[in-house]
TIKOL-630345 format. One record per residue (C-alpha): residue in three letters; residue number from 1; x, y, z. Coordinates in pm, 1 decimal. Each point is the difference from the previous one (the first is absolute). Layout:
<rs>
ala	NUM	X	Y	Z .
...
</rs>
This chain:
<rs>
met	1	0.0	0.0	0.0 .
arg	2	124.4	348.4	-81.3 .
lys	3	91.6	245.1	271.4 .
met	4	-283.0	185.7	168.5 .
arg	5	58.3	368.1	-64.0 .
phe	6	-134.9	245.4	253.3 .
leu	7	14.5	362.3	112.2 .
val	8	-8.7	123.0	361.0 .
val	9	-181.5	325.0	76.4 .
gly	10	124.2	134.1	332.0 .
ser	11	332.2	3.4	180.3 .
gly	12	-82.0	-70.4	364.9 .
trp	13	23.9	-300.7	229.9 .
arg	14	-237.6	-231.1	-189.9 .
ser	15	132.1	91.4	-344.5 .
leu	16	341.7	-133.5	97.1 .
tyr	17	-147.8	-348.0	49.4 .
tyr	18	-48.0	-14.2	-376.2 .
val	19	357.8	114.4	-56.0 .
arg	20	137.0	-275.4	225.6 .
ile	21	-218.2	-262.8	-166.9 .
ala	22	120.7	100.2	-346.6 .
lys	23	360.7	-22.6	115.5 .
ala	24	-53.9	-339.0	165.8 .
leu	25	-181.2	-147.2	-300.8 .
pro	26	153.9	160.5	-311.2 .
glu	27	-88.3	-303.6	-209.9 .
arg	28	-371.7	59.0	71.2 .
phe	29	-48.1	373.1	42.8 .
glu	30	125.4	303.7	-187.0 .
leu	31	-37.3	332.0	179.5 .
cys	32	-45.5	262.8	-270.4 .
ala	33	23.2	299.2	232.5 .
val	34	-96.1	151.1	332.6 .
leu	35	-217.2	305.9	-59.2 .
cys	36	68.9	271.4	258.3 .
arg	37	-164.6	335.6	63.8 .
thr	38	317.2	202.3	-51.4 .
asp	39	329.7	-25.9	-184.5 .
glu	40	181.1	32.4	331.5 .
lys	41	-178.8	-302.5	142.0 .
ala	42	66.1	-196.4	-318.5 .
glu	43	370.1	75.5	27.6 .
lys	44	1.7	-123.0	361.4 .
ile	45	-172.1	-325.8	-98.9 .
arg	46	248.3	-57.3	-283.4 .
ala	47	296.6	63.8	228.5 .
ala	48	-127.2	-200.8	297.2 .
his	49	-144.8	-302.2	-179.3 .
gly	50	166.2	-19.7	-339.4 .
val	51	-323.7	-5.1	-198.6 .
tyr	52	-135.4	236.2	-260.5 .
ala	53	-223.7	273.2	143.4 .
thr	54	-163.7	298.9	-164.2 .
ala	55	-256.6	271.2	66.0 .
ser	56	-140.0	-15.9	-355.3 .
val	57	-343.7	-157.7	-33.9 .
glu	58	19.7	10.3	-379.8 .
glu	59	330.9	-181.7	-0.8 .
cys	60	-146.8	-272.8	218.4 .
arg	61	-311.0	-37.0	-213.9 .
lys	62	213.9	-58.0	-306.6 .
met	63	171.8	-292.6	171.9 .
gln	64	-324.0	-202.5	-34.4 .
pro	65	37.6	-219.8	309.7 .
asp	66	-219.3	-305.5	49.4 .
phe	67	-136.9	154.2	317.2 .
val	68	48.5	305.1	221.5 .
ala	69	61.6	-39.8	373.9 .
val	70	-145.6	301.5	183.4 .
ala	71	168.2	45.5	337.8 .
val	72	-87.3	351.1	112.4 .
asn	73	-157.6	118.3	326.3 .
lys	74	-341.2	-139.7	93.7 .
ala	75	-186.6	322.2	-66.0 .
ala	76	120.5	8.5	-361.6 .
ile	77	2.1	-369.8	-94.5 .
ala	78	-346.8	-13.1	-156.2 .
glu	79	41.5	322.5	-200.6 .
val	80	342.9	-94.2	-132.7 .
ser	81	-124.1	-349.4	-85.3 .
cys	82	-292.7	147.0	-194.0 .
thr	83	237.7	225.4	-192.9 .
trp	84	219.8	-287.7	-110.5 .
met	85	-301.2	-211.9	-90.7 .
ser	86	-120.2	290.2	-216.1 .
tyr	87	329.3	-27.2	-189.0 .
gly	88	-90.9	-358.9	-83.8 .
phe	89	220.0	-187.9	247.3 .
thr	90	-76.7	-280.4	242.2 .
val	91	63.6	131.8	350.4 .
leu	92	117.9	-186.5	307.8 .
cys	93	-48.3	243.9	287.5 .
glu	94	108.0	-16.0	358.7 .
thr	95	-260.3	-35.0	272.9 .
pro	96	-265.8	115.1	58.5 .
ala	97	-195.8	29.6	-324.8 .
ala	98	-167.5	312.8	139.7 .
leu	99	-82.5	173.9	326.5 .
asp	100	-370.8	70.1	-56.1 .
ile	101	-298.2	-186.8	-142.0 .
asp	102	-67.2	243.6	-286.3 .
thr	103	349.4	-58.8	-134.7 .
leu	104	-44.4	-376.7	33.1 .
his	105	-307.3	36.4	-221.3 .
arg	106	195.2	206.6	-249.6 .
leu	107	270.7	-265.8	-24.2 .
trp	108	-261.8	-269.2	-63.2 .
glu	109	-161.1	212.6	-270.8 .
leu	110	338.8	22.9	-174.9 .
his	111	30.9	-377.8	31.9 .
asp	112	-340.4	-38.8	-167.1 .
glu	113	125.3	225.4	-280.1 .
gly	114	286.7	-241.1	-63.1 .
lys	115	279.0	168.5	194.1 .
lys	116	235.4	-235.0	183.8 .
leu	117	88.8	63.3	362.9 .
leu	118	139.6	-237.2	260.5 .
val	119	97.9	70.9	360.0 .
ala	120	322.8	-138.1	147.7 .
glu	121	-158.7	-145.3	314.0 .
gln	122	279.8	-219.9	122.8 .
tyr	123	-93.4	-170.9	324.8 .
thr	124	-177.8	-312.0	-128.4 .
arg	125	298.0	-39.1	-235.4 .
tyr	126	253.5	-4.6	283.1 .
pro	127	165.1	-344.3	7.4 .
val	128	-102.2	-66.1	362.1 .
tyr	129	-361.0	120.9	-23.2 .
gly	130	-42.7	-166.1	-337.9 .
ala	131	127.6	-325.1	150.5 .
met	132	-243.6	34.5	290.7 .
leu	133	-288.6	38.2	-243.9 .
lys	134	119.9	-297.6	-200.7 .
ala	135	27.0	-213.8	313.1 .
leu	136	-351.3	99.2	106.7 .
tyr	137	-177.1	-31.2	-332.3 .
gly	138	229.2	-171.6	-247.9 .
val	139	66.7	-327.1	184.2 .
pro	140	-320.3	-197.8	74.3 .
glu	141	173.1	-203.7	271.2 .
phe	142	68.0	315.3	201.9 .
ser	143	-351.3	141.2	-18.8 .
ile	144	-127.4	197.4	298.2 .
gly	145	-345.1	-10.9	-157.0 .
gln	146	-211.2	304.4	-64.8 .
pro	147	179.3	304.8	149.5 .
tyr	148	-220.6	223.3	211.8 .
asn	149	223.4	226.6	207.8 .
ala	150	333.8	176.9	-45.9 .
val	151	221.0	233.5	199.1 .
val	152	230.5	195.3	-229.7 .
ser	153	269.8	215.3	158.1 .
leu	154	274.1	42.2	-256.4 .
ala	155	-82.8	272.9	-256.4 .
his	156	-198.0	322.1	-18.1 .
asp	157	-326.6	104.1	-165.3 .
tyr	158	-38.8	-141.3	-355.1 .
his	159	286.1	-248.7	55.1 .
gly	160	-181.5	-131.6	305.5 .
ala	161	-324.8	-15.7	-197.8 .
ser	162	170.3	-200.4	-273.5 .
leu	163	128.5	-254.1	252.0 .
ile	164	-334.8	-22.1	178.0 .
arg	165	-182.7	-77.4	-323.7 .
ala	166	264.9	-249.7	-109.5 .
phe	167	16.9	-193.7	327.3 .
leu	168	-376.2	-1.1	60.4 .
lys	169	-101.3	-34.5	-366.2 .
thr	170	-269.7	266.7	31.7 .
gly	171	11.8	122.4	-359.1 .
met	172	-214.8	304.3	-72.5 .
gln	173	-279.6	-70.3	246.6 .
pro	174	-160.6	275.7	210.3 .
phe	175	148.1	83.1	339.1 .
thr	176	-21.7	234.5	295.3 .
val	177	295.6	150.3	183.1 .
arg	178	45.1	174.3	330.2 .
gly	179	321.7	109.2	159.8 .
arg	180	202.3	244.9	199.0 .
thr	181	345.0	155.6	-19.9 .
tyr	182	202.3	32.2	320.2 .
ser	183	315.5	201.7	62.8 .
tyr	184	272.2	-154.9	214.5 .
pro	185	355.5	108.2	89.9 .
thr	186	224.5	-232.6	-198.0 .
met	187	376.2	-36.8	-18.4 .
glu	188	132.8	56.8	-351.3 .
thr	189	265.2	-240.8	-124.1 .
leu	190	17.4	16.7	-379.5 .
asn	191	-166.2	194.6	-279.8 .
arg	192	52.2	-17.4	-375.7 .
tyr	193	335.6	169.5	12.8 .
glu	194	165.6	-25.9	341.4 .
arg	195	28.8	-197.5	322.8 .
phe	196	-61.5	171.1	335.8 .
thr	197	194.5	-92.6	313.4 .
asp	198	-63.3	311.6	206.0 .
gly	199	-316.4	-132.5	167.0 .
arg	200	-229.6	252.2	-166.4 .
ile	201	-371.0	-43.2	63.8 .
gln	202	-280.0	135.3	-217.2 .
asp	203	-377.2	-34.4	11.9 .
lys	204	-102.2	-256.8	-260.7 .
asn	205	-345.7	-98.3	-115.3 .
arg	206	-132.4	-353.0	36.2 .
thr	207	-319.6	-79.5	-188.3 .
arg	208	-228.1	-283.4	100.3 .
ala	209	-298.0	-86.4	-215.3 .
thr	210	-253.2	-279.0	-40.9 .
phe	211	-129.7	-105.0	-341.7 .
glu	212	-314.5	-213.3	-11.8 .
phe	213	-92.8	-154.9	-333.2 .
glu	214	-337.1	-100.5	-138.4 .
asp	215	78.7	-372.7	28.5 .
gly	216	75.5	31.2	372.6 .
lys	217	379.8	9.0	-20.9 .
ala	218	183.5	256.4	211.6 .
ala	219	344.0	159.1	-14.8 .
phe	220	178.6	194.4	270.3 .
tyr	221	249.2	256.1	-127.8 .
asp	222	269.1	129.8	236.7 .
phe	223	294.1	209.2	-114.7 .
asn	224	258.8	257.8	99.3 .
ser	225	241.0	129.5	-264.3 .
glu	226	298.8	-82.7	222.4 .
gln	227	-62.4	-367.6	-78.3 .
tyr	228	143.1	33.3	-349.7 .
arg	229	363.6	28.3	106.2 .
ser	230	31.2	-8.5	376.2 .
pro	231	182.2	-302.7	148.4 .
ile	232	-215.8	33.0	312.8 .
arg	233	-341.3	19.8	-174.2 .
his	234	-100.3	-327.7	-157.8 .
asn	235	-257.0	-90.8	-262.1 .
tyr	236	-269.7	-256.6	59.4 .
ile	237	-258.9	-195.2	-196.4 .
his	238	-253.9	-246.9	134.9 .
val	239	-257.4	-170.9	-222.8 .
gln	240	-262.4	-229.7	152.4 .
gly	241	-202.6	-253.3	-193.9 .
val	242	-245.4	-278.8	66.1 .
arg	243	272.4	-268.9	11.7 .
gly	244	300.8	188.7	128.0 .
glu	245	194.4	323.0	-3.5 .
leu	246	314.2	178.3	-110.2 .
gln	247	196.7	188.2	267.5 .
asn	248	279.8	181.5	-177.6 .
arg	249	213.4	-285.5	-136.4 .
asp	250	-169.3	-277.1	197.8 .
leu	251	-278.9	-194.3	-169.0 .
tyr	252	-238.3	-211.9	207.4 .
tyr	253	-261.8	-218.7	-170.2 .
met	254	-193.0	-327.2	7.2 .
asp	255	106.5	-256.6	-256.9 .
ala	256	-230.3	-224.4	-206.5 .
cys	257	-32.0	-237.5	297.0 .
asn	258	-83.2	291.3	233.1 .
ile	259	333.8	-30.3	177.0 .
pro	260	150.6	336.2	108.6 .
gln	261	314.8	100.7	-186.4 .
his	262	255.3	280.6	28.8 .
glu	263	229.2	121.0	-275.0 .
gln	264	239.0	293.3	-8.2 .
ile	265	64.3	224.6	-294.9 .
glu	266	378.3	-16.3	-29.0 .
val	267	180.4	289.1	-170.4 .
met	268	351.7	-42.9	-138.7 .
ser	269	180.6	326.7	-63.9 .
his	270	340.7	160.8	-8.6 .
thr	271	131.7	347.7	65.4 .
val	272	118.8	207.6	-294.5 .
thr	273	233.7	286.1	88.2 .
thr	274	-8.1	298.5	-233.9 .
ser	275	198.4	320.3	-34.6 .
asp	276	-305.9	210.9	88.0 .
glu	277	49.8	193.4	325.0 .
asn	278	-373.6	11.3	73.8 .
pro	279	-53.7	-232.3	301.2 .
asn	280	-308.0	-148.3	-168.9 .
leu	281	197.8	-89.6	-311.0 .
his	282	353.0	-72.6	118.6 .
gln	283	-97.3	-355.7	89.8 .
val	284	-290.8	-168.5	-177.1 .
glu	285	-160.5	-333.6	83.6 .
glu	286	-56.7	-196.6	-320.7 .
val	287	-242.5	-292.5	23.3 .
leu	288	144.5	-314.7	-159.2 .
gly	289	-291.9	-232.2	59.8 .
ile	290	-301.5	-68.0	221.2 .
thr	291	-138.3	-338.1	100.3 .
cys	292	-285.5	-129.1	211.5 .
gly	293	-27.1	-361.6	104.7 .
gly	294	269.8	-96.5	-246.8 .
arg	295	-184.8	161.7	-291.0 .
leu	296	149.0	287.0	-196.0 .
met	297	-209.5	314.8	44.2 .
tyr	298	236.5	244.3	-169.7 .
ala	299	304.4	1.8	-223.9 .
pro	300	161.8	325.5	-119.1 .
pro	301	-169.4	89.1	-330.2 .
phe	302	310.6	186.1	-118.9 .
gly	303	262.9	-227.4	150.7 .
thr	304	252.8	132.0	250.3 .
cys	305	42.5	367.0	-87.4 .
gly	306	22.7	193.0	327.3 .
leu	307	-355.5	137.3	12.7 .
ser	308	-189.1	51.3	325.6 .
glu	309	-355.4	-128.1	47.2 .
asp	310	-140.7	344.0	-81.7 .
glu	311	209.7	31.7	-315.4 .
thr	312	-87.0	-353.2	-109.6 .
ala	313	-369.5	82.7	39.5 .
val	314	33.9	321.2	-203.6 .
ala	315	190.1	-187.7	-272.7 .
leu	316	-292.7	-243.6	-25.4 .
ala	317	-236.1	296.9	-36.0 .
met	318	224.4	132.5	-279.1 .
glu	319	-23.4	-331.7	-184.6 .
asp	320	-376.4	16.1	45.3 .
ala	321	-5.2	348.6	-156.1 .
phe	322	211.7	-110.4	-296.0 .
ala	323	-227.1	-297.8	-70.8 .
tyr	324	-312.6	215.5	31.9 .
ala	325	141.6	273.4	-223.5 .
asn	326	85.2	-248.9	-272.7 .
gly	327	-321.1	-202.1	15.1 .
ile	328	177.3	-313.2	125.3 .
lys	329	-234.4	-59.3	293.3 .
glu	330	-236.9	169.8	236.6 .
pro	331	165.9	140.2	314.8 .
asp	332	31.7	-200.9	320.3 .
tyr	333	-104.3	308.1	197.2 .
pro	334	-246.3	184.1	-224.0 .
leu	335	-109.5	359.0	48.8 .
cys	336	-333.4	-100.1	155.8 .
glu	337	187.3	-164.6	288.2 .
ala	338	216.0	308.3	56.6 .
leu	339	-304.1	228.7	0.4 .
gln	340	-176.6	-221.5	254.2 .
asp	341	303.7	5.7	229.3 .
ala	342	22.6	378.8	-23.9 .
tyr	343	-375.6	26.3	59.5 .
met	344	26.0	-209.5	317.5 .
ala	345	279.0	224.2	126.2 .
ile	346	-199.3	316.2	-69.6 .
leu	347	-302.3	-131.0	192.0 .
met	348	221.8	-113.7	287.5 .
gln	349	148.4	349.0	24.8 .
glu	350	-350.2	148.6	-2.4 .
ala	351	-111.6	-235.1	277.9 .
cys	352	300.0	91.5	214.6 .
lys	353	-50.8	371.5	-60.3 .
thr	354	-374.9	5.7	73.9 .
gly	355	-21.0	-272.9	262.6 .
gln	356	-291.8	-146.5	-195.2 .
thr	357	-51.0	-339.3	-161.3 .
val	358	32.3	51.0	-375.1 .
ser	359	-170.0	-225.9	-254.2 .
ser	360	130.0	-67.1	-349.7 .
glu	361	-214.4	73.1	-304.2 .
pro	362	-5.5	-172.0	-341.3 .
gln	363	282.9	123.5	-223.6 .
pro	364	38.4	-25.6	-379.3 .
trp	365	322.1	-203.6	12.5 .
gln	366	-162.4	-275.6	209.2 .
gly	367	-165.5	-163.0	-298.3 .
</rs>
């Protein structure tokens, strides 16, 4: 297969994921350019990362990439994505698809007109979470039966919604949500760019919300942004079903003879040391394989190439965008799914703000 040619719009934290992926997988991906807002920023990107960068939209359009990765700030993602779709390109945008319901509707209208937009929701594509889903639902012997309850405490807003729907298999069904946001003093340890060892404490928000779905399933969302990187704030997932449950990497279930069983999801990884001085990037854990009960749940789709779980997930989204753009197959994570996840997050935020229980309403992307 020929190289997948792509353009990155944006020059911040998330845009550099695409740069690292292109460098790690040069046989698969060709980065045409990084489009920056100014010539000065483009020069900094060229000097720091050794890739072509420009501030010229016209120059980038003439490159005719297979798809355009939009990695700008959240407030501008939808508008910039619409602009590049209007130029005739397939767009893979960073999360979320939009921040309000009217814009979600606008994006679906463009989809109905034939425009192609995908959202790079990565969490269900993470090797570990993907392996958990495969163990739960891809191996009949491990079945926990019909899932009915989940606690998800590992990603915020639309990411959390995506994981809730994936682990509970709720699809597009109606739901209600209620919740509250609390503020607690929290020690900071690590952000995107630096590690803190001075004991600084800042008030941080923790959101707790309950989703109840039409079929009776329930999900309990619990998240504080410190969980993403802090070594003292851990993520947690707990899925309960009729015949068993998943507690993080421990799977408990009844076998065909109704004998209780316990399997662990075993992750094999190694540490890759890079030249990047950022503490998040200097050492990266690359997953080499995941098993459960002696069965292979995950093998690196790109071989050993030094990518983190997050980067591996984004690379899979990029392959999805290439295939969609070229009519090879329908996307694994279509736009309707991304709009539903964003919609759930918007209603959760409304419930937390108002203190009221908020009910979903039928939406055009739900089919």
